[in-house]
C-alpha positions as CSV (number, residue, x, y, z in Angstrom):
1,X,-11.0,1.9,6.7
2,X,-10.5,1.3,10.4
3,X,-10.5,3.8,13.2
4,X,-6.7,3.9,13.5
5,X,-6.3,4.8,9.8
6,X,-9.0,7.4,10.0
7,X,-7.4,9.0,13.0
8,X,-4.0,9.2,11.2
9,X,-5.6,10.9,8.2
10,X,-7.3,13.4,10.5
11,X,-4.0,14.2,12.3
12,X,-2.2,14.5,8.9
13,X,-4.9,17.0,7.7
14,X,-4.5,19.0,10.9
15,X,-0.8,19.2,10.6
16,X,-1.2,20.1,6.9
17,X,-3.3,23.1,7.8
18,X,-0.6,24.4,10.1
19,X,2.3,23.8,7.7
20,X,0.4,25.3,4.7
21,X,-0.1,28.4,6.8
22,X,3.5,29.0,7.5
23,X,5.0,32.2,5.9
24,X,8.3,30.4,5.2
25,X,9.6,26.8,5.2
26,X,13.1,27.9,5.9
27,X,14.4,25.9,8.9
28,X,13.3,27.4,12.2
29,X,12.1,26.1,15.6
30,X,8.4,26.1,14.5
31,X,9.1,24.6,11.0
32,X,11.2,21.9,12.5
33,X,8.6,21.1,15.1
34,X,5.7,20.8,12.7
35,X,7.6,18.5,10.3
36,X,8.9,16.4,13.1
37,X,5.2,16.0,14.3
38,X,4.3,14.9,10.7
39,X,7.0,12.3,10.7
40,X,5.9,10.9,14.1
41,X,2.3,10.7,12.8
42,X,3.2,8.8,9.6
43,X,5.9,6.5,10.9
44,X,3.7,3.9,12.8
45,X,2.6,1.0,10.6
46,X,-0.8,1.9,9.1
47,X,-2.6,0.1,6.2
48,X,-3.6,3.2,4.3
49,X,-4.1,2.9,0.6
50,X,-3.6,6.4,-0.7
51,X,-5.4,5.5,-3.9
52,X,-8.7,5.1,-2.0
53,X,-8.6,8.4,-0.1
54,X,-11.3,11.0,-0.7
55,X,-10.7,13.6,-3.4
56,X,-10.2,16.3,-0.7
57,X,-7.6,14.2,1.1
58,X,-5.9,13.3,-2.2
59,X,-5.5,17.0,-2.8
60,X,-4.1,17.6,0.7
61,X,-1.6,14.7,0.2
62,X,-0.5,16.1,-3.2
63,X,0.1,19.6,-1.7
64,X,1.8,18.1,1.4
65,X,4.3,16.2,-0.7
66,X,5.2,19.4,-2.4
67,X,5.6,21.2,0.9
68,X,7.7,18.4,2.3
69,X,9.9,18.6,-0.8
70,X,10.4,22.3,-0.5
71,X,11.2,22.1,3.2
72,X,13.6,19.2,2.7
73,X,15.4,21.2,0.0
74,X,15.7,24.2,2.3
75,X,16.9,22.1,5.2
76,X,19.6,20.4,3.1
77,X,20.7,23.7,1.6
78,X,20.9,25.2,5.1
79,X,23.1,22.4,6.5
80,X,25.2,22.1,3.3
81,X,26.2,25.7,3.8
82,X,27.0,25.1,7.5
83,X,29.0,21.9,6.7
84,X,30.7,23.5,3.7
85,X,32.0,26.4,5.8
86,X,34.4,24.1,7.6
87,X,37.9,23.5,6.4
88,X,37.2,19.7,5.9
89,X,33.5,19.6,5.3
90,X,33.2,15.8,5.1
91,X,34.4,15.6,8.7
92,X,31.3,17.4,9.8
93,X,28.5,15.7,7.8
94,X,27.1,14.3,11.1
95,X,25.9,17.8,11.8
96,X,22.9,17.1,9.6
97,X,20.1,16.0,12.0
98,X,19.0,13.1,9.9
99,X,22.5,11.8,9.1
100,X,21.8,8.5,10.9
101,X,18.8,7.9,8.8
102,X,20.9,8.3,5.7
103,X,23.4,5.8,7.0
104,X,20.7,3.2,7.5
105,X,19.1,3.9,4.1
106,X,22.4,3.8,2.3
107,X,23.3,0.5,4.0
108,X,19.9,-0.9,3.0
109,X,20.3,0.2,-0.6
110,X,23.8,-1.1,-0.8
111,X,22.7,-4.4,0.6
112,X,20.0,-4.7,-2.0
113,X,22.4,-3.7,-4.7
114,X,25.0,-6.2,-3.6
115,X,22.5,-9.0,-3.7
116,X,21.7,-8.3,-7.4
117,X,25.2,-7.4,-8.8
118,X,28.2,-9.7,-9.1
119,X,30.8,-7.0,-9.3
120,X,31.5,-3.5,-8.1
121,X,29.8,-0.9,-10.5
122,X,32.3,1.4,-12.1
123,X,30.0,4.3,-12.9
124,X,26.9,5.1,-10.9
125,X,24.4,8.0,-11.4
126,X,22.3,9.6,-8.7
127,X,19.3,11.6,-10.1
128,X,18.2,14.4,-7.8
129,X,21.3,14.6,-5.6
130,X,20.5,18.0,-4.2
131,X,22.8,20.4,-2.2
132,X,23.7,17.7,0.4
133,X,24.3,14.4,-1.5
134,X,24.7,12.2,1.6
135,X,23.8,9.0,-0.2
136,X,26.5,9.4,-2.8
137,X,29.0,10.5,-0.1
138,X,28.2,7.6,2.2
139,X,28.2,5.0,-0.6
140,X,31.5,6.3,-2.0
141,X,33.2,6.5,1.3
142,X,31.9,3.3,3.1
143,X,30.8,0.9,0.4
144,X,31.8,1.6,-3.2
145,X,35.3,2.9,-2.7
146,X,36.4,2.8,-6.3
147,X,33.2,3.7,-8.0
148,X,32.7,7.0,-9.9
149,X,29.5,8.9,-8.9
150,X,27.7,11.2,-11.3
151,X,25.2,13.4,-9.5
152,X,22.5,15.1,-11.5
153,X,20.4,18.0,-10.2
154,X,18.3,20.6,-12.1
155,X,19.4,23.3,-9.7
156,X,23.0,24.7,-10.3
157,X,23.1,26.3,-6.9
158,X,22.5,22.8,-5.3
159,X,25.3,21.3,-7.3
160,X,27.6,24.2,-6.3
161,X,26.9,23.6,-2.6
162,X,27.4,19.9,-3.1
163,X,30.7,20.4,-4.9
164,X,32.0,22.5,-2.0
165,X,31.5,19.6,0.3
166,X,33.8,17.2,-1.6
167,X,36.2,19.5,-3.4
168,X,38.8,19.4,-0.5
169,X,38.7,15.6,-0.2
170,X,41.6,14.2,-2.3
171,X,39.7,10.9,-3.0
172,X,36.1,11.9,-3.5
173,X,37.0,15.0,-5.5
174,X,38.3,12.6,-8.2
175,X,35.3,10.3,-8.1
176,X,32.4,12.6,-7.6
177,X,31.0,14.7,-10.5
178,X,28.0,17.1,-10.6
179,X,25.9,17.7,-13.6
180,X,23.5,20.6,-14.0
181,X,20.7,19.0,-16.0
182,X,17.1,18.0,-16.1
183,X,17.3,14.2,-16.4
184,X,14.6,14.3,-19.1
185,X,17.1,16.1,-21.3
186,X,19.8,13.5,-20.7
187,X,19.8,10.5,-23.0
188,X,23.0,8.9,-24.5
189,X,25.1,9.3,-21.3
190,X,22.6,7.3,-19.3
191,X,24.0,4.2,-21.0
192,X,27.3,4.7,-19.3
193,X,25.9,3.8,-15.8
194,X,25.5,0.3,-14.5
195,X,23.4,1.6,-11.6
196,X,21.1,4.6,-11.4
197,X,19.6,5.9,-8.2
198,X,16.3,7.9,-8.5
199,X,15.6,10.2,-5.5
200,X,12.2,10.1,-4.0
201,X,11.3,13.7,-4.9
202,X,12.3,13.5,-8.6
203,X,8.8,13.5,-10.0
204,X,6.5,15.0,-7.4
205,X,3.3,13.2,-8.6
206,X,2.4,10.0,-10.3
207,X,2.5,11.3,-13.8
208,X,5.8,13.0,-13.5
209,X,7.4,10.0,-11.8
210,X,6.2,7.6,-14.5
211,X,7.6,10.0,-17.2
212,X,11.0,9.9,-15.6
213,X,10.9,6.1,-15.2
214,X,9.9,5.7,-18.8
215,X,12.7,8.0,-19.9
216,X,15.2,6.0,-18.0
217,X,13.8,2.7,-19.4
218,X,14.3,4.1,-22.9
219,X,17.9,5.2,-22.4
220,X,19.6,3.1,-19.8
221,X,21.9,0.2,-20.8
222,X,20.2,-3.2,-21.1
223,X,20.7,-5.1,-17.9
224,X,21.5,-2.0,-15.8
225,X,20.1,-1.5,-12.3
226,X,17.5,1.1,-11.3
227,X,17.2,1.8,-7.6
228,X,14.2,4.0,-6.6
229,X,12.8,5.4,-3.4
230,X,9.1,5.2,-2.7
231,X,6.7,5.3,0.2
232,X,4.2,2.9,1.9
233,X,1.2,3.4,4.1
234,X,0.9,6.7,5.9
235,X,4.4,7.6,4.8
236,X,2.9,8.2,1.4
237,X,1.7,11.6,2.8
238,X,5.3,12.7,2.6
239,X,6.7,11.1,-0.5
240,X,5.3,9.9,-3.9
241,X,4.5,6.2,-4.3
242,X,6.1,4.1,-7.0
243,X,4.1,0.9,-7.8
244,X,6.0,-2.0,-9.3
245,X,3.6,-1.9,-12.3
246,X,4.9,1.6,-13.0
247,X,8.3,0.2,-13.9
248,X,7.5,-0.7,-17.5
249,X,10.7,-2.0,-19.2
250,X,12.1,-3.2,-15.9
251,X,12.2,-6.5,-14.0
252,X,11.4,-5.7,-10.4
253,X,13.8,-7.6,-8.2
254,X,12.9,-6.6,-4.7
255,X,10.8,-4.2,-2.7
256,X,11.6,-3.2,0.9
257,X,9.2,-1.3,3.2
258,X,10.9,0.0,6.4
259,X,9.0,0.1,9.7
260,X,11.5,2.2,11.7
261,X,12.5,5.9,11.4
262,X,13.7,5.4,7.9
263,X,10.8,6.8,5.8
264,X,11.5,5.7,2.3
265,X,10.7,2.3,0.8
266,X,13.3,1.0,-1.7
267,X,12.7,-0.7,-5.0
268,X,15.4,-2.3,-7.1
269,X,14.8,-3.3,-10.7
270,X,16.8,-4.3,-13.8
271,X,16.2,-3.0,-17.3
272,X,15.1,-5.9,-19.4
273,X,17.6,-7.4,-21.9
274,X,18.4,-10.6,-23.7
275,X,21.0,-12.7,-21.8
276,X,24.4,-11.6,-22.9
277,X,27.9,-12.8,-21.9
278,X,29.0,-9.5,-20.3
279,X,28.3,-5.8,-19.9
280,X,31.1,-3.3,-20.4
281,X,31.2,-2.3,-16.7
282,X,30.8,-5.8,-15.2
283,X,27.3,-6.2,-14.1
284,X,25.8,-9.7,-14.0
285,X,24.5,-10.6,-17.5
286,X,22.0,-13.1,-16.3
287,X,18.5,-11.8,-15.5
288,X,17.0,-13.0,-12.3
289,X,13.7,-14.7,-12.4
290,X,10.9,-12.2,-12.5
291,X,9.6,-11.7,-9.0
292,X,8.9,-9.0,-6.5
293,X,9.6,-9.8,-2.8
294,X,8.0,-7.6,-0.2
295,X,10.3,-7.6,2.9
296,X,8.5,-6.3,5.9
297,X,10.1,-5.2,9.2
298,X,13.1,-2.9,8.9
299,X,13.8,-3.0,12.7
300,X,17.3,-3.5,14.0
301,X,17.0,-7.2,14.3
302,X,15.7,-8.0,10.8
303,X,18.0,-5.3,9.4
304,X,21.0,-7.1,10.9
305,X,19.8,-10.4,9.6
306,X,19.3,-9.1,6.1
307,X,22.8,-7.6,6.1
308,X,24.3,-10.8,7.2
309,X,22.5,-12.9,4.7
310,X,23.8,-10.8,1.8
311,X,27.5,-11.3,2.7
312,X,28.2,-7.8,1.5
313,X,31.9,-7.7,2.3
314,X,32.6,-10.7,0.1
315,X,30.6,-9.3,-2.8
316,X,31.3,-5.6,-3.0
317,X,33.9,-4.3,-0.5
C-alpha cells in the first residue's frame, strides 16, 4: 500500500473518532462539517482494497458505514419534513443539499438502464426508498414518465414522509406507491417488476447484502433487471461494496465507478433466464453476452459522451 493510500486511511480513522464521539447525528453545523470532511477525504481516486485492510481498520470501516447510514437517514428525514411543509413539495426538492448529485446519479442509472432495455418498463421497484425518494421522483418526472414506481421501506414513518411529498402532485400520486415491508418478507410480488433498484444502504455489511441479493435472485422474474449501488476505493468507507461475484443468479451487464462528487458506483445485472419471445411487461428477451465492463472516469466530459452514445431519447423517453 502506497503512502497516499495510507494517508487517506489515517485521515478516515481520525474523522471516524470525531464522528463516533458525537452525541447526536441529527443535522447540525458540526455534524454537517464532519461528514463533508469525510466525503472530501474519500472522493479522490485512491486504489484502496478494503478487503486487505487491517482488522482494526476493517472494524472502523464497518462502524463508519453504519454511522453514515444513520446520518444520511436523519438528513433525508429532516429535509423531507421541510420540503413536505410546502403547498407543492415537489417544487422545492432542490432544497436538499445533495440534489444535484441525485440528478447525476439518476441520469447515470437511467442511461445504463436504457442501454440494456428495449422498452419502457411498466413497473419498477425501489428497495430502501427512505423518507426522501429522490431517485424515484427524478426518474418518474424526467425519464420514465409513464412507469409505475413501487417504493419499499422497512420504516413506516419514512414512507409517510415520502408519501407527503408526492400526494399533491396529480401525476406522481397515481404512479408512486409506498410499501411498508422488509424486502426479505416480500416474494411473489417481486415477479411483477421488470426493474428493481437496490439502495446502497440496504444490507449494511457483506453478509446482509448478499442475503438480499440472493432473495431477489430467487423471486424476481426471469430476465428482469437489477440495478445496485456500490462503492469503490476510499468511497467504500462510506458505503458497502458489492462485488460482481456476489450476484449469483444474475448476469452482470455493466459496472460504473464515478470519479466526481457522485459517491456510489452502479452495477446493472439481469436475472438469468432461458431465451424467450417476450416478457409480460416488455423487457428485452434476449440475454446479452456475459460480460462486465468497468467504465472509469465519471467526469463531465466522459459523462456527456456516455449519455450521447446511449441515444436515450430514442430508446426510453
